[in-house]
N, C-alpha and C positions, 0 to 999 in steps of 0.2 A: 491472596493478593495476586493480581495478574502480573506476570513477568514481562519486563520491558525487553523487546527484541532490538538489539543494537546494530543489527546488520540489515541492509535493504534487501527486499525480496519482491518479486513480481508475482502477482496472482492471476491465474487464468481460469475462467469458468470452462470446464471441459465436459460438463453434463450435456446429455442429449435427451430430447423428448421430455422436457420439464423435470428431469432427474438432476439432483444436485451432485456435483463432483467438481473438485478443484485441484489445480496443480500450482505449486509455487516453485520459482527458480531463485536460487540464492547466488548472485554473481560473485561475491567475495570468496566463495568456496567452490571454484571451478564450475559454476552453474549447477550446483547440486540441485536435484529435483525432489520434491516432496508431494505426495498426493493425499487428499482427504475427502471423505464423503460429505463433509460440511466444513464451514469455516472454522469452527471450534477445533475439530479434529486436525485440520490443516495447520492451525496455529501451534497446537501441541507438537505436531510432527516437525515443524520448522525449528522449534526450540530444541527438540531432541537431536535433529540433524546438525544444528550449529554446535551443540555441546559435544556431540560425537566427533565432528570434524576437528574441533579444537583439541580434544584428547588425542586423536590420531596424529595431528601435526606436532604436538608436544612429544609424543613417543618417537616420531620420526626425526625429531630435532630440527623441524622446519619452522620458519617464522609464521606467526599467527597474524592474519590480516587485521589491520586496525578497524575498529568499529566504524560504520558509516554514520551512525548517529550517536552523539554523546548527550543529547537532550531532546526533549519532546518538541514537536513542531508547535509554533505559536498559534497557528490558525490564520495568520496574517499573510496575505499574498498581494503584492503590488504588480500590476500588469499595465501595459499600454495597449489600447485598442483604438480602432478607427472611431472618430467622433460620431459618425453616423450610426455605427453599431451601438455605441455608448448611449446615444439618444433613444434608439429603439428599445434597448434593454431597460432603460429608465422608465419609458412610457409603459412598457409591459408590466414592470413591477408595480407602478402606480395603479394600473388598472386592476391588479390583483390585491392591492392594498397591503403590500409587503415591502420591506426594504429592498433596495437594489442588491445589497450583499446577499440577503436570504434568497432572492430570486435567482441570482447567478449560481449560488451554492446548489439550489435545487436542480437547475439546468445541468450543472456539471455532474451531479450525482446520478443522473439517468444513464443507464448503460445500454 
């Protein structure tokens, strides 16, 4: 079973020349950095880093940061956009015969 990570982290693709390499920054733990050759390795490293940081803080008698996430994201996002952009996106999604939500999701997923 995949372990739920309760702290936010930022992932950066640091690979060059089509090579996979990633770096994650964990703000709650003084911007601790983790590196991984792929996303699976990076995730494992994040979990280990958080567990290690918590143990170190306990040993030092320092407070442990509260988790950033106590539940999963619902997948629902409400935003306000310019009506002209809304119309444009709507027409583009209809032309592709997909829902507006799915079209926006695909556009946002492109890096």
